[in-house]
C-alpha positions in Angstrom: -111.7 -264.3 -69.2 -114.1 -263.4 -72.4 -111.5 -261.9 -74.4 -109.0 -265.7 -74.1 -112.3 -267.6 -74.7 -112.6 -264.5 -78.3 -109.2 -265.6 -79.1 -109.3 -269.3 -78.7 -112.4 -269.0 -81.5 -110.4 -266.7 -83.9 -107.1 -269.1 -83.8 -109.8 -272.0 -84.5 -111.6 -270.3 -87.2 -107.9 -269.4 -88.7 -106.4 -272.6 -88.6 -109.5 -274.7 -90.1 -109.3 -272.6 -92.8 -106.3 -273.6 -94.2 -105.6 -277.1 -92.3 -108.0 -280.5 -92.7 -108.0 -282.1 -89.6 -109.7 -286.3 -89.6 -110.9 -286.0 -86.1 -111.7 -283.4 -83.2 -108.5 -285.0 -81.0 -106.3 -283.8 -84.2 -107.5 -280.9 -84.1 -107.0 -280.3 -80.3 -103.9 -281.9 -81.0 -102.7 -279.2 -83.1 -103.9 -276.7 -81.1 -102.7 -277.8 -77.9 -98.9 -278.5 -79.2 -98.6 -276.7 -82.6 -97.8 -279.3 -84.9 -100.2 -280.0 -87.9 -101.4 -283.1 -88.4 -99.8 -285.3 -91.3 -101.5 -284.4 -95.0 -102.9 -287.4 -96.6 -100.7 -287.9 -100.2 
């Protein structure tokens, strides 16, 4: 259980280093589905 939590925070740190999320909902949607949010023009 502890490793799963650590892995989740590692993924969170990695994904937020490369993508900008307009909201927490968009971030959670990306983590669940694997589809990144649309990028602004």
